[in-house]
N, C-alpha and C positions, 0 to 999 in steps of 0.2 A: 187769447185763453193761453201762448208761451210766458205771458211776461207776469202772470199769476203764478204760473208754477213756483217757482223758486220759495216764494212767500206761502206757498201753501207748507211745502218743505220741511221751510225754515217753524212754522206754527207746530206742524206735526211733531217733530224734533223738541219743540219747545216741552209742549206736554208731553213727551216721554220721560224729559229728565226731571220735570220736580215729578212725576211719577212716586206712589207712596204704597209700601207692603208693611202689611204689620205681620208678625211671629214671634209667641209666646212672650204679649207684653213688650215688647220693643222695636217700635217704628223704625225702618231703615231709609233714610231720607238723602237726595241729594241737596243735599243746601248750599253748599258750592253756586249750583246753580239757580236758587230760588233767590239768594240774594243777589246775584246777578241781574234777575229780574227785574229787584225791585230796584234797584239803582236808574235799571235801565227807563224808570218811569212804566214799568206795565203796569196794567191794571189790577190793587193790591183786593185782593177776594173781602166780601162782607163780612162783621163780625162773627167771631164764632165762640161758640159757647162751648166750655170745656172743663170738667172736672178741674179743682185747682186747691192745694193742698199747701200750709205753713211746715216747712222747714224745721226739725226742733233738734237739737242735741238731747240726748238722751245715758244714762249713765249702763256702759253696755260690755260687755266682756269675747268679742268678737272672736272665730275657728279660722281656719284655714284648713283645705283637706288636702291631702299628700296618698299617694301610692306607694306600698310598702311590702316588702315581704316579711314573714316570719319568719325568724333562726332560734335554732336552742341555744339555750346558754352554756350548754357544753355538749360538747361532741367527742367523744373515744373513741380510738381503733383499737378493738382488742386483740392483742398479740397473747403468748404467752411467753413466759420469762426466761421458760426449762426446756429443754430439747427433748423429743421422745414420741411414742403415739399416741394420738387420743384415743382415747376406750371410750367416753361417755359424754354424749351430748345431754343437758340439762336444760334444756330453755326452748319456747316453742316460738320462729321465726314473729315478729310483729310486735310481741307481747309486751306488756308492761311489766318490767324486775323490779325489785325494789335494793337497792345498796348493800353488798357481799353476797347478793345471792350466786348459789355457785351456777356458772354459766356451764364449761367444756372442765371435762378430767382428763389430765395426761398420765398414760402408765405412770404409778408411785412407785412400783417394786424396785427399782434401782435406786432411788433418793431414799427410801426405808433402809435401806441395805447402810446409806451412805451413815444415816442418822446411828445402826447398829454401831457401825465400826467408828463411829466419833466419838460416842457412850462407853466404849470399850477405852477409848484410849486415854479419857478423861481419871478415869477408874483409874488406870494404871498409872498415869501422870500425879493422880492422889498418892496414891501409898507411897510411891518415889517419893512426892514429898513430905510424908510424914516420916517414911526413915529416915531422912538424909538432916531432918530436925530432930531427933532424936539422939542421930550423933553429933551435930551440931550442941546438943545442950548438954550430951556427956561432956565433951570438949571441953566445955566453960569449965566443968564440974571439976577435970580435972587439974594438979598441981603444978607447974612447970615443967618440975623434973620428970612429969611422967607423959608428956605431950611437946612433941616441938614444936613451936607457931608455925612450921610447915605444913604438919599434920590438922593445927586447927583452921589456917585459909584457906586447905583441902575441902575440911568440912563445909568450911561458910559458904566457899562456890559450889557447892552440892548441893549443899540448901539451895541458895538463891537460882539456879540453873532448874529445880526441880521446881519452884516457885514458876519460874518464866515456863516452864512448859507447862503446866498448869493452863494456864492462860490462856497457851497458845492453843490446846485441844479444846475448852470453853471455846472459842471463839472459831474451832475447825465447829462445833456440835450445836453452835449455832447456825452457821453458814448452811449446817449441813440440813439446820428441821425449818430455817427458811426455804431452801430449795425445794424438801418436802414438801411445807406449805404452796409453792406457787403452782404445785402441781393439779391443782384447786382452783384452776382461772376464776375467779367471781367478779361483780359487779362493780365497778370503783364509787359507781353512781346510780341514783335510781333515774329511769327512763325507760325509754323504749329500743327494744332492739331489733337490729334489722336481721339480714336473711345469713342463713350457716354456708360460712366459704368453705371449709375444711369439714369432712365428715369421716367418721368416726374408721381408725383403723389406718389415717395416714401421717407420715413421718413427720415431725415438725422441726423446726430448727429455731435457737434462742437468740434473742438480739435485735439490732435491729434490724436484722433481714428477715426475721419472724414473719412467715403469712400473717395475712389478715383471719380471724379467726370469725370476727362478727366483728358489727358497729353498735353502740349504744349513743343516745342522745337523748339529753335532760327533756321531761317534756311539763316539771310547774315549778315556776313561773317560765314563762317564754319573752323571746323579744320577739319586738317589731322595729325593722329598719326603713328608716326611711329618709329624702333627701328633701330639707326643708327651703324655702324662698331665703335669703340671703333677709329682707326685710320683715319676715315675720319672726326669722331668731333674735336678730338684732332691735326689734321695738323690745320683747318679752326682755328679753337681755337686760335692756337697759330701763324699762318697769322695775324690775329686780334688785338693778343697781340705786335706783335712786329712792328704793327707800331709807328711812331712818335703818331699820333692822337688815340689811339684804339679805335675802331668803336663797335654800338650797333651788336649784332647777326643777329640782321635785314637785314645786310650786305652780309652775306650769301644765296648766289642766292639757291631758291626751286623752282621748277616746276613740278607740277602733271597730267598727265594722268588718263582718267577711261575707260572700258570695253569700255562706250557708246561714248565716246570725246575720240578721241586717238591725236588732238591738244592739243600739252602741255601748261600747264595754267602757269603761274608765280602768286606767293605767294609773303610773306614774312615770314622770321624766326620768331617765336611768342615765344619758352621756347625750353631749353636742361638740360635735366636733371640734375643733381649737385654728380650724381653718376653712375657709371659703375655696371652692370649688373653681376657679377662674374662669373655667369653658363651659360652666354651666349655670353659674353664681348662684349655687346652691349649698348646704351644710347639712353634712350627713351626722344624724340624729336618731336615737336611739330609744326606745321605748321598753317599760317591762309589764306585761299582765299572768293574772294567774292563770291557771290551766288546768286546775285539782283534778277535771274531768277528761284530760286529754284529745280532748275533739280540738285543739289547735296543732294543728302538725310545721314540722319547719319548711319552710319552701313555701307555705298556702300564700296566695296574696290577700291583701286588707289594702283598705282604706282608715288614713291614720286624722284623726281630724285633734291640729293644735291651736289652741287658745292661747289668752294671756293671762298673766297673774291675778292682773286686778280687775276690776270694771274701770271705763276711761268714759269720759263724754264726748260722743263721736258723735257724727251726723246723721242720718239714715231717713232712704228715701223709698217710698215703691218701685220696688221691679218696673212696674209698668210706665213710671216717668220716663227711662231709660231710656233711649233711641240710639239707633247707632249709623255714624256719614264713612263710611267704608274702613279705617281702621281707627275711629275714633268713636268715646262715649261720650253722650250728650242729652242734654234735657232743656229743657224751655221754660226759662223766668219768665215769669208775669209782673211787671214793673209799675211805679206807683202809676204810672197811668194804663194800665192794664193792656200794655202793648207784648206781644210775646220776646223773648230774646233769647238769641240762639246763646248756649253755654257749654263748653266743653269741661268735661268732671272726667275727675280720676275715681275709680270703685274699687273700693275695697270689697275684704268679702262678704259671703251674705250672711244675712242674723237673723234665723226665724219668716224669712220671707220676703225680708226686708235687705237694702243694699246698704253696704257704709259705704259713703263718702269723703274721701282722704282730700282732695283739693276740687276747686270748683264752685262751692258754692257754701256762704254761710246761713249760720240759724236766722226764719224772721223769714228766709225772702220766700215765695210762693212760687211756688211751679205747677207746670200741669201734671194730672196723673193719673186721666185718661179722657182720652181724644187725643193723641199725642198724633196722631195721623193726620189730622184736619189742622194743623195748626204751622206754620212756617212765619218765619222771623216776621216783624212787623205788623201781622194780624191786629187787631182788637180782639181781646178778649171780652165773653158776656162768662165772668168768673163763676163756678156753683162752687161752693166753699166746701168741702169735705175735712175728715179726719183722713190723717195719713196713714191709713190700712192701724186702724185703734186697735180690732184685737192682737197680731203681732205686735204693736209697743207694748199694747199690759203683757205679754209674755215675755219678750226681752226684759222689760223692768223685773219680773219676779226672777230670770235667769241670773240676771247683774245684783238684784238683793242675797242671792244665793252666795 
């Protein structure tokens, strides 16, 4: 009995190593041990019946999904350009405002007085100009025996000085009028205002050190920024560059969904950064979306789907045909002798329930699409030919034609 114990243990371990688990249409198999078992001359199971489909190349425009955040196109910190006391608040916190709407009123009395003073100075300068002009004109009409050259030069200089004083007075008036207009703090852009930071009655300063009154962010349109894989970006840019008439990046399709709205919203690609982040292997990308109703807010989480500018011939297989072997993805190829062959593949994005194959398969090859959990390398397959998810392929074809 003791001599049989190691053999039983070894047999149990062998059975455990070829255990198969199926979940979500993908099989998890320790295929390295299965291959070793086949090479050692172990008993090969009987023929296995499985659904088999042909790998076909289809014109598709696959897309990849990324996580991102919404950003306001314009963000403004509202500060006063003149000093004074806050007299009135004209907005409701969190409300939507239009461009040039009155937000805050600074006490205008002092600045109105400056305007009156400047207007008086302009009037005085204008009167002085009229007087010196008249003296200059009379001097030119007098003969040389009636006026000296010195007196004539003085009249000319007085006239020119009066002209300069009038211009200075008019400039001072414009400055005073500008300062008076700055007492009305208006929205520089349309958008949504934040909370009130300074209440009525507070004295505020002007310039860079002026206290924050509130913030204002634009609402429509809105940005969605995300980090896209460098391979996805490179493939899209290469497609654009290979065209006879290279297009703009806004030809790259992009769609967005949010937690509150699962229906995809079409946007427009607006920016692709000029370098790859070496730490993450991603490129910063930004798209623009309409937000006329203001329901999207800066900082909100979003899922972005970035596609390719035009449809390309790609290999598509059913998700159920893909198995997992540790950190690898594989399919079971059925050869001309109906033998199952292990084949490692590199997966691309999902397209309507199908999976794009970037490497590892060729068009026309047969693969197991159902019953993968019963198939091991080297077994003979009794193939039952089926369509490669015909319904999904039909919808993919329609998308590609659009």
